[in-house]
C-alpha positions in Angstrom: -15.3 4.8 10.0 -13.9 3.2 13.2 -16.8 1.4 14.9 -15.1 -0.7 17.6 -11.7 -0.6 19.3 -10.2 -3.3 21.5 -6.9 -2.9 23.3 -5.1 -5.5 25.5 -1.9 -5.1 27.5 -0.9 -1.9 25.7 1.2 0.6 27.8 -0.9 1.2 31.0 -4.1 -0.2 29.4 -4.8 -3.7 30.7 -8.0 -4.3 28.7 -10.3 -1.8 27.0 -13.1 -1.9 24.5 -14.7 1.3 23.1 -17.5 1.8 20.6 -17.4 4.9 18.4 -20.2 6.6 16.4 -20.4 8.9 13.4 -19.9 12.6 14.0 -17.6 14.3 16.5 -16.3 12.3 19.5 -14.0 13.9 22.1 -11.7 12.2 24.6 -11.1 14.2 27.8 -9.4 13.5 31.1 -6.5 14.5 33.2 -3.0 14.8 31.7 -1.3 11.4 31.7 -4.6 9.4 32.0 -3.9 7.6 28.7 -5.8 9.6 26.0 -2.8 9.7 23.6 -2.1 6.1 24.3 -5.5 5.2 22.8 -4.5 7.2 19.7 -1.2 5.5 19.6 -3.0 2.2 19.5 -5.2 3.3 16.7 -2.0 4.4 14.8 -0.6 0.9 15.1 -3.8 -0.5 13.5 -3.1 1.5 10.4 0.6 0.7 10.0 2.3 2.8 12.7 5.7 1.9 13.9 5.5 -0.8 16.7 7.8 -1.4 19.6 8.1 -4.0 22.4 8.1 -0.9 24.7 4.3 -0.7 24.1 3.7 -4.1 25.8 2.3 -3.7 29.3 4.7 -4.6 32.1 4.3 -8.3 33.0 2.5 -9.3 29.7 3.9 -11.4 26.9 2.3 -9.4 24.1 -0.1 -6.6 23.3 -3.1 -7.0 21.0 -5.1 -4.3 19.3 -8.2 -4.9 17.2 -10.4 -2.4 15.3 -13.6 -2.8 13.3 -14.1 -0.3 10.4 -16.9 0.3 8.0 -15.5 -0.4 4.5 -14.4 2.8 2.8 -16.1 3.7 -0.4 -13.1 5.0 -2.3 -12.5 3.1 -5.6 -8.7 3.0 -4.9 -9.2 1.3 -1.6 -11.7 -1.2 -3.0 -9.2 -2.0 -5.8 -6.4 -2.4 -3.4 -8.4 -4.8 -1.2 -9.5 -6.8 -4.2 -5.8 -7.0 -5.4 -4.8 -8.3 -2.0 -7.7 -10.9 -2.1 -9.2 -9.6 1.1 -12.8 -10.6 1.6 -15.0 -7.5 2.0 -18.4 -9.1 1.3 -19.8 -7.9 4.7 -18.7 -4.3 4.1 -16.5 -4.5 7.2 -12.8 -4.4 7.8 -11.5 -6.0 11.0 -7.9 -5.3 11.6 -5.8 -7.2 14.2 -2.3 -6.4 15.2 -0.2 -8.0 18.0 3.4 -7.4 19.1 5.2 -10.0 21.3 8.2 -9.5 23.5 10.5 -10.8 20.8 9.4 -7.9 18.6 7.3 -10.1 16.3 4.5 -8.3 14.6 1.4 -10.1 13.4 -1.1 -8.1 11.2 -4.4 -9.4 9.9 -7.1 -7.8 7.8 -10.3 -9.8 7.8 -8.3 -12.8 8.9 -5.8 -12.4 6.0 -2.2 -12.0 7.0 -0.6 -8.8 5.7 2.8 -7.1 6.3 3.1 -3.7 7.9 3.7 -2.0 4.5 0.4 -3.3 3.2 -1.3 -2.3 6.4 -0.1 1.3 5.8 -1.5 1.2 2.3 -4.9 0.3 3.6 -4.7 2.6 6.6 -4.3 5.7 4.3 -8.0 5.2 3.4 -9.2 4.6 7.0 -7.7 7.2 9.3 -5.8 10.5 9.2 -4.1 11.2 12.5 -3.4 14.8 13.0 -1.1 15.8 15.8 2.1 17.8 16.6 3.9 16.0 13.8 1.7 17.6 11.2 2.4 21.0 12.8 6.1 20.3 12.2 5.3 19.3 8.7 3.8 22.8 8.1 7.0 24.4 9.5 9.1 22.5 7.0 9.1 24.2 3.5 10.1 20.9 1.9 6.6 19.5 2.7 4.7 22.5 1.2 4.8 21.1 -2.4 3.2 17.9 -1.2 0.5 19.9 0.6 -0.3 21.9 -2.5 -0.4 18.8 -4.7 -2.6 17.0 -2.2 -5.1 19.9 -2.3 -5.0 19.9 -6.1 -5.1 16.2 -6.7 -8.0 16.3 -9.1 -6.4 18.9 -11.3 -2.8 17.7 -11.0 -2.8 13.9 -10.7 -3.0 12.9 -14.4 -0.5 15.6 -15.5 1.8 14.7 -12.6 1.7 11.0 -13.5 2.4 11.8 -17.2 5.4 13.9 -16.1 6.7 11.2 -13.7 6.5 8.5 -16.3 8.8 10.6 -18.6 11.0 11.7 -15.7 11.7 8.0 -14.7 12.8 7.2 -18.3 15.0 10.3 -18.3 16.6 9.4 -15.0 17.4 5.9 -16.3 18.8 7.2 -19.6 20.9 9.8 -17.8 22.3 7.2 -15.4 23.3 5.0 -18.3 25.0 7.9 -20.2 26.8 9.1 -17.0 27.9 5.5 -16.2 29.4 5.1 -19.7 31.1 8.5 -19.5 32.4 8.3 -16.0 33.7 4.8 -16.6 35.1 5.4 -20.1 38.7 4.3 -19.1 37.4 1.3 -17.2 35.2 0.4 -20.2 38.2 0.6 -22.5 40.2 -1.6 -20.2 37.4 -4.1 -19.9 36.9 -4.1 -23.7 40.6 -4.9 -24.2 40.5 -7.6 -21.6 37.4 -9.2 -23.1 39.0 -9.1 -26.6 42.1 -10.8 -25.3 40.2 -13.5 -23.3 37.9 -14.3 -26.3 40.9 -14.5 -28.7 42.9 -16.7 -26.2 40.1 -19.2 -25.8 39.2 -19.2 -29.5 42.8 -19.9 -30.4 43.0 -22.9 -28.1 40.2 -24.6 -30.1 39.1 -26.5 -27.0 37.3 -29.9 -27.3 35.4 -31.5 -24.4 37.4 -34.6 -23.2 40.6 -33.5 -24.9 42.7 -33.3 -21.7 41.8 -36.9 -20.6 42.8 -38.3 -24.0 46.1 -36.3 -24.0 47.0 -37.6 -20.5 46.4 -41.2 -21.6 48.6 -40.7 -24.7 51.3 -39.0 -22.7 51.3 -41.9 -20.2 51.8 -44.4 -23.0 54.8 -42.4 -24.4 56.4 -42.1 -21.0 56.2 -45.8 -20.5 57.4 -46.7 -24.0 60.2 -49.1 -22.9 58.2 -50.9 -20.4 55.4 -51.5 -22.9 57.9 -52.7 -25.6 59.5 -55.1 -23.2 56.2 -56.5 -22.1 54.9 -56.9 -25.7 58.2 -58.6 -26.8 58.3 -61.1 -24.0 54.6 -61.9 -24.4 55.1 -62.5 -28.1 58.2 -64.7 -27.5 56.3 -66.8 -24.9 53.5 -67.4 -27.4 55.3 -67.8 -30.7 59.1 -68.3 -30.4 61.1 -71.5 -29.8 61.0 -75.0 -31.4 57.7 -75.7 -29.7 56.1 -72.4 -28.8 53.3 -71.9 -26.2 50.7 -71.8 -28.9 52.1 -74.9 -30.6 51.9 -76.8 -27.3 48.2 -75.7 -26.9 47.7 -76.8 -30.5 49.0 -80.3 -29.7 46.7 -80.5 -26.7 43.8 -79.3 -28.8 44.4 -82.0 -31.5 44.7 -84.7 -29.0 41.4 -83.8 -27.4 39.7 -83.6 -30.8 40.5 -87.3 -31.2 38.7 -88.4 -28.1 35.9 -85.7 -27.8 33.3 -88.1 -29.2 33.9 -90.6 -26.5 32.7 -88.5 -23.6 30.8 -85.2 -23.1 33.3 -84.1 -20.6 36.1 -84.6 -23.2 34.1 -82.6 -25.7 33.8 -79.7 -23.3 37.5 -79.7 -22.7 38.2 -79.9 -26.4 35.9 -76.9 -27.1 37.6 -74.9 -24.3 41.1 -75.7 -25.8 39.9 -74.7 -29.3 38.5 -71.4 -28.0 41.8 -70.7 -26.1 43.9 -71.6 -29.1 42.2 -69.2 -31.5 42.0 -66.4 -28.8 45.8 -66.8 -28.2 46.4 -66.7 -31.9 44.4 -63.4 -32.1 46.3 -62.0 -29.1 49.6 -63.0 -30.7 48.6 -61.2 -33.9 47.6 -58.0 -32.0 50.9 -58.1 -30.0 52.8 -58.5 -33.2 51.0 -55.5 -34.8 51.6 -53.4 -31.7 55.3 -54.3 -31.8 55.6 -53.3 -35.4 53.9 -49.9 -34.7 55.9 -49.2 -31.6 58.0 -46.0 -32.1 59.2 -43.5 -29.5 58.0 -40.1 -30.8 59.8 -37.6 -28.6 58.4 -34.6 -30.6 54.8 -35.8 -30.0 55.5 -36.1 -26.3 56.7 -32.5 -26.2 53.6 -31.4 -28.2 51.4 -33.1 -25.7 53.2 -31.6 -22.7 52.8 -28.1 -24.3 49.1 -28.7 -25.0 48.5 -29.9 -21.4 50.3 -26.9 -20.0 48.1 -24.6 -22.1 45.0 -26.3 -20.8 46.2 -25.9 -17.2 46.7 -22.2 -17.8 43.2 -21.8 -19.3 41.7 -23.8 -16.4 43.5 -21.6 -13.9 42.0 -18.5 -15.5 38.6 -19.5 -16.7 37.3 -22.7 -15.1 38.0 -26.1 -13.7 37.0 -28.1 -16.7 36.7 -27.7 -20.5 33.0 -27.2 -20.1 33.5 -24.4 -17.6 36.0 -22.6 -19.9 33.6 -22.9 -22.9 30.7 -21.6 -20.7 32.8 -18.6 -19.6 33.7 -18.0 -23.3 29.9 -17.8 -24.1 29.4 -15.4 -21.2 32.2 -13.0 -22.1 31.2 -13.1 -25.8 27.8 -11.8 -24.9 29.3 -9.2 -22.6 31.7 -8.1 -25.3 28.7 -7.6 -27.7 26.9 -5.5 -25.1 30.0 -3.4 -24.3 30.7 -2.8 -27.9 27.1 -1.9 -28.5 27.1 0.6 -25.6 30.3 2.1 -26.8 29.0 2.5 -30.3 25.6 3.8 -29.2 26.8 6.4 -26.7 26.0 9.2 -29.1 22.5 7.8 -29.6 22.0 7.4 -25.9 23.0 11.0 -25.3 20.5 12.2 -28.0 17.8 10.1 -26.4 18.6 11.5 -22.9 18.5 15.1 -24.2 15.1 14.4 -25.9 13.7 12.9 -22.7 14.9 15.8 -20.7 13.2 18.2 -23.1 10.0 16.3 -22.9 10.1 16.1 -19.0 11.0 19.8 -18.8 8.0 20.7 -21.0 5.6 18.6 -18.9 7.1 20.1 -15.7 6.4 23.6 -17.2 2.7 22.6 -17.8 2.6 21.1 -14.3 4.0 24.3 -12.8 1.4 26.4 -14.7 -1.4 24.2 -13.4 0.0 24.5 -9.8 -0.1 28.3 -10.1 -3.9 28.0 -10.7 -4.3 25.5 -7.8 -2.1 27.7 -5.5 -4.5 30.7 -6.1 -7.5 28.5 -5.3 -5.8 27.2 -2.1 -4.9 30.7 -1.0 -8.6 31.9 -1.3 -10.0 28.8 0.4 -7.4 28.8 3.2 -7.9 32.5 4.0 -11.7 31.9 4.1 -11.1 29.2 6.7 -8.7 31.4 8.7 -11.3 34.2 8.8 -13.6 31.8 10.6 -10.8 31.1 13.0 -10.4 34.8 13.9 -7.4 35.4 11.7 -9.3 38.0 9.5 -6.2 40.1 8.7 -4.1 37.1 7.6 -2.9 36.9 4.1 -1.6 33.6 2.8 0.5 33.3 -0.4 1.7 30.1 -1.9 4.8 31.0 -3.8 6.3 28.8 -6.5 9.8 29.2 -7.6 10.6 27.4 -10.9 14.0 25.8 -11.2 13.9 24.5 -14.9 17.3 22.9 -14.9 16.7 21.0 -11.6 14.1 18.4 -12.4 12.9 16.1 -9.5 10.2 13.5 -9.4 7.8 16.3 -8.6 8.8 18.7 -11.4 10.9 21.7 -11.1 8.9 23.8 -8.6 10.0 24.8 -5.1 6.9 25.7 -3.1 6.8 27.7 0.2 3.9 29.2 2.1 4.3 32.9 3.0 2.1 34.7 5.5 1.3 38.1 6.9 -0.8 37.8 10.1 -1.2 41.6 10.7 -2.4 44.4 8.4 0.5 46.4 6.9 3.1 43.7 7.4 4.9 42.2 4.5 4.7 38.5 3.6 7.3 36.3 5.2 8.0 32.6 5.3 5.3 30.9 7.4 7.9 28.7 9.2 9.7 31.8 10.6 6.9 33.9 12.0 3.8 32.0 13.1 3.0 31.3 16.8 1.9 27.9 18.0 -1.8 29.0 18.1 -1.6 30.4 14.6 0.0 27.2 13.4 -2.8 25.1 14.9 -5.4 27.2 13.2 -3.7 27.2 9.8 -3.3 23.4 9.9 -6.9 23.0 11.0 -8.0 25.2 8.2 -6.1 22.9 5.8 -7.5 19.8 7.3 -11.0 21.2 6.8 -10.3 21.7 3.2 -8.6 18.4 2.7 -11.3 16.4 4.5 -13.8 17.4 1.8 -11.4 16.4 -1.0 -9.7 13.3 0.4 -12.7 11.4 1.7 -10.8 9.8 4.6 -13.4 8.1 6.7 -12.0 9.0 10.1 -9.8 12.0 11.3 -8.1 12.1 14.6 -7.0 15.4 16.2 -4.5 14.9 19.0 -4.5 18.1 21.0 -4.5 20.4 18.0 -6.0 23.1 20.1 -2.8 23.7 22.0 -1.9 27.3 22.5 -5.4 28.8 21.9 -8.2 30.1 24.2 -11.2 32.3 24.3 -13.1 33.0 21.1 -10.4 31.3 19.0 -11.0 28.1 21.0 -14.7 28.4 20.0 -13.7 28.9 16.4 -11.6 25.8 16.4 -14.4 23.9 18.1 -16.8 25.0 15.3 -14.3 24.1 12.6 -13.7 20.6 14.0 -17.5 20.1 14.2 -17.8 21.1 10.5 -15.1 18.5 9.6 -17.2 15.9 11.4 -20.0 16.4 8.9 -17.8 14.9 6.2 -15.8 12.4 8.2 -15.9 10.8 11.6 -13.8 12.9 14.0 -12.0 11.7 17.2 -10.5 14.5 19.1 -8.3 14.7 22.3 -8.8 18.1 23.9 -8.3 20.1 27.0 -10.6 22.9 25.8 -14.1 22.9 27.2 -15.4 24.8 24.1 -14.2 21.9 21.9 -15.5 19.2 24.2 -19.0 20.9 24.3 -19.3 20.7 20.5 -18.9 16.9 20.5 -21.7 14.5 19.7 -20.2 12.0 22.0 -17.8 12.5 24.9 -15.6 9.8 26.6 -13.8 10.4 29.9 -10.3 8.8 30.2 -9.3 8.0 33.8 -6.3 6.5 35.4 -6.7 4.3 38.5 -4.6 2.0 40.7 -5.8 -1.5 41.3 -3.7 -4.1 43.2 -0.6 -1.8 42.9 -1.0 -1.6 39.1 -2.0 1.5 37.1 -4.8 1.0 34.6 -6.7 3.2 32.2 -10.5 3.2 32.0 -12.8 4.7 29.5 -16.4 5.7 30.1 -19.0 7.4 27.9 -20.5 10.4 29.7 -24.1 11.2 30.1 -25.3 14.8 29.8 -25.0 15.3 33.6 -21.5 13.7 33.6 -20.6 16.0 30.7 -21.6 19.0 32.7 -19.4 17.8 35.6 -16.4 17.1 33.2 -16.8 20.5 31.5 -16.8 22.1 34.9 -13.6 20.4 35.8 -12.1 21.6 32.4 -13.2 25.1 33.2 -12.2 25.5 36.8 -9.9 22.7 37.7 -10.3 21.1 41.2 -12.6 23.8 42.7 -15.9 23.3 41.0 -18.6 25.7 42.1 -22.3 26.0 41.3 -21.5 28.9 39.0 -18.9 26.8 37.1 -21.6 24.1 36.6 -24.0 26.7 35.2 -21.3 27.9 32.9 -20.6 24.3 31.7 -24.4 23.8 31.1 -24.5 27.0 29.2 -21.6 25.9 27.0 -23.5 22.8 26.1 -26.6 24.9 25.2 -24.5 27.3 23.1 -22.9 24.3 21.4 -26.4 22.8 20.6 -27.4 26.2 19.1 -24.2 26.4 17.0 -24.9 22.9 15.7 -28.4 23.7 14.7 -27.1 26.8 12.9 -24.5 24.7 11.1 -27.2 22.2 10.0 -29.7 25.0 8.9 
């Protein structure tokens, strides 16, 4: 139930705060005063589409806040608990603001939520019924949802069981279709994966191989330079009557003779000894290298061929040996999956057929149950229409089964048929009803649904359009009955509807400092008589009109007592 509503800088509303009570509340006033703007603001609180166009001229942002009594539905409480929204005080305070940049900020009990979440919560708080819902009734595509909404208790578990199987069937069917429709592409992909795997496997790659081959190739390409350097080095160290090493040996021996005479000489001696033996080792290694030196042209060609292969693999599969081997692992796994899918196509087709049969059987059961629910809805709706002076009306909810066309709702196509006059055949509702008849049919459905859905607040935005006289009184009585199960907020231009209200607010538009503003005031009994007189007669209000207005209130009070008896 909506208890408090605060609006700032929204359309022509500068600042407005309204308290609402349980029961039936009507909003009346001249056309264009801002009644529907208030309903638009409430709609934003429960996840309606926002726009910067809502911001009042000259303001930076609009702010809407509403305080609701916590709904008692288990689903709503579970949702709030899942969202970790504190509900310890049994209240929900919803805040929504829109700034000039289009930024939306939504909070529920100070917890930030997105608009999608706000919509989920709003479903349990308010049901706004306006001209959109009339259009919904005119659209046969929406009739199945209306039937299922009415029969929620009887249909919900079976429908969920069907949808679980249907989802599995759709996934299986997509997989089979994908395999069949892309059979040629799969074959080509399979061939390519086989080729790539074999090419990489045949290369027998090793991490670091390329660097080692480049180094070896560099040595082979510089064979002569290396041989010359080694030969000259060896000659300098070992060749001649007194080679380089011999000369160092002489120096070493001479210093050995005097090293005991001075520590400095001993250090020099040790340095010469170290150098001598190191040069001997170097000479030995140079000699060994010279003996092993051999220009292997065939090996050079092999290296060039191997490096060329590595370059080709890198161009195709990755920049390094590691990248190529990682790609190999990836395509090996893909190859296994593709081969598995190809080999299991028959199994997948059998599974798909089995799931279709299961879904079809559940859809048949769902259709049978819908037939029962349809008969119940027909009876209850015709009862409601009788109270709205459509006594001769016959409603029929027709189900057309399409067993080979499964959807997420089953295989039923539902459409409401109606005959509004005795002796006339049933025809599609969307093609023959007038605006007034449409209003009454939808109101009858809302009466039924309000008992079943348990929505805490229902808003009727000029649902009485196109009716007058005793039908207007019938609509007024019907809206009042709905208010016994849910809080009702109603915008109306009908005095009969306004008279039935428990609370009446008057919406007025005024100009202050060259700016238009909307004001809301709760009417006293005397003010209600004056407002009802205006609604009855327009500008020329006479004493007789006022008496008629007062009589309307008296008749409304009598009707309420009759309802409560």
